[in-house]
N, C-alpha and C positions, 0 to 999 in steps of 0.2 A: 503388445498391449493387452492387458487382462480384459476379458469380455464384461467384467463386473464394474468397469470404470465408466462413470457417467460423463465426467469432465476430463477430456484428454489434454487440455491446455488451460492452465489457470494463471491469472495475474494476481499476485498477493501484494496488498498494500499495508505497510506498517507505518504508523505515525512516529514522529520523533519522540513523543511522550511515551509511546510503547517501548521504545528502545532505551529510554532514560532510566536513571536510578529512582529511588523513592521520592525524590523531589522533582522528577521529570527533567533532570539535567544530566550533563556528562553522558556517559554511555554505560549501560549495564551489560556486562559480558554475558551474564547468565541468560539475558533475553535473547541475545544472538545465538547462544548455544542451544536454547530451547527451539528457536526457529529451525536450526540445522537438524536437530533431533526429530522434529515433526515433519520436515520435508523429505527426510531420507527414505521413508517407505514409498513416497510418491515417485522419487527418482528410481527406486527399484522396479516400480511398475511402469517406468518410462513415460510418466506424465510430464508434459512440457511445462516448465515453470519460469515465469517472469516475476520479478520483484521490484517494487518501488518503495524506497525508504524515505520517510520524511526527515526533517532537520530540526524539529522543535526542541530536541534535547541540546542543540548547539545554539541555534538562534531562530527566533520566530519573527518573520517580517510582519505578521499580522498585529504584533504587539504595538507597532508604530502607530497604526491608525486607531488603536483602542485607547492609547494613553497620550494625552496632550503633551505631557512633559517630554516624551520621546519624539513626538511629531515636530517639536521645535528644534530638535537636534539632528534627526535623520529624515531624509525623504523616503517615501514608501518605495520608490524605485530602487534606491540603493540598499534599503533594508531587505527587499526581496532578493536582490542579487546575492547578498550575504547568506540568506537562507538557502539559495540554490547551491552555493559553494558548500554549505553544510551537508547537503545531500550527497555530495561527492565524497566528503570526508567519511561519512557513515558507510557509503558504498565500498570505499577502499578497505576499510577495516573489516567489513563483512566478507568481502571477496577473499581477503587474506585468510580469514578463519575457514571459509569453505575450502580453499586450496589445501590448508593444513589437514582437513578431513578427507582429502583426496576426492573432492567433488569438483568436477569440471565446471568452470563458471567464466563469465565474461561480462565486463562492465561496458555499457554503451552510454555515452554522455551526450547531452544536447548542448553542452558548452564546449567550446574549442579548447581542449587540453591535450597537449602533444602526446602524452603517454597513454591516452585512452582513445579507443575507437569512437568516432562520432556516430551518433545514432542514425541508422538507415534501416527502414522497415525490412527490406529484402535480406540484408545481412543478419538482422536480428532473428528473422524467421528461419534462415538457414542454420544459425547457431542453435536454436531450439531443436531443430530437426536432428542436429548432430549430437544431441544429448547434453548440451550445456545449460546450466542455470543462468538466465540472463538477469543482470541487475541494471536497471535504468536510472541513471543519475542526472542531476542537473535540472530537475523539474521540467517545465515546458520551455525553459530558457527565456521566458517572458515574465515581467512583474505583474502584480495584481491578481494572480491566480495561485491556487494552492497545489500541493502535490497530489491531492485528490483528482484534480483535473488532469495532471500528468498521467496518473494511473489509468484513468478512463481512456485517454488518448493512446497510450501504449497498448492497452488491451485491444482497442479497435484497430490500431495499425498493424498489430501482429496476429489478429484474428483469434484472440482468446475466447474460450467458451464462456467464461464467467470471471467477474472481478470479485475477489474476496478481500473484504476489509477486516483485518485482524484487530481485535480490541481486547480489553480486560473485563468486559461484561458479556452477558449471554446474547446480546443482539441489540435491537432498537427498542427503546422505551419512550413513553411520552414525556418523561423527565428523568433526571439522573437517578438511577436505581441505588447508587451508593449513598446518596443523601436522603432519598425518599423511599420508604419501604412499600408505599402504595403505588409505586410507579407501574404503569401498564405496559406489558410486553406485547410486541407485535410479531407474530410468527410469520405472517405473510402480508405484504403491503405494496401498493402501487407507487410508482415514482411520483405521480401527481399528488397522492395523499401525503407523502413525505414532505413535499414542497408546501402544500396547503397547510399542513399542521405545523410547519416550521420546525420539524424535528432536526436536531443538530447531528446529522449523520455524515453528510458530505456537503461541500459548498454547492451553491445553486448552479454554477456553471457546469460542474462535473455531472450533477444529477440530470440537468437538462440535456446534456450531450449523450448520456447513457440512455435516457428515455427516447431521444430522437433516433438512436441507432439500435434500440432493442438489446442493449447489453445488460444481462441479468447481474445483479449484485447480491452477495450474501455478506451480512455483517455478523461476525461470530466471535466467541471467546476462544482465543488461540491458546490460552493457558491451560485449557482442559485437554489432557493427553488424548491423542487419537482423533480429535475433532476434525482436523483437516482431511485425514484419511477417510473418515466416515462420510464427509461431505462429497469428496470426489467419487466415492463409491455409490452416491445417490441417496444417502440418508438425509433427512431433514435436520439441519443444524443451524442454530441461530435464526436470523431474520432474512427472509428471501424478498428482495425488492425487484419488481418486474413491471 
């Protein structure tokens, strides 16, 4: 391990929208290739990497409770189950791409799927120590929470140094910087401020859990080449939530 590395174990969270095409749907192969390209330097430095992929590009359970016409057709519980299966699909595709790049990886699922190892914290930690990139699929296996909560849980269960939420913008703003040019950027902000300001960074459950367990979070633009490497080396990148 290089002495210049600040974070020796990171948990990377990618939303389904991040993985999707220009319409936020299907799956954008270039996004997955970009992830691989950016994590390779970390692997060379023997940084332990855990990854949680969302499923918004396939199916978003949250849509059910937002739109009445869907709520009359699907229950939230079943919709969330479909979303959890979506994370497995994304994980299988990403795992295959990693393997083709000769990167050792292992999927751990919180859903009982015969062909995949069921998540166990001890096994996951051993896997990381043996140089595997871990992919955590299946969300929390429970409805009514998002993959943000799953990411925080897996970071805590595997003793990650930091949770990194990958986005397409430079960090946390008071409003959508794509729509509003006067959006205020937060370089450093507390968990409670994020909650009080109702900033749409992560869901309330995940933020509260991170706050209670002092898990630092960085929200950053993953599309800027070298950002993730700079971050693990201790540079200030994106927004630091603590």
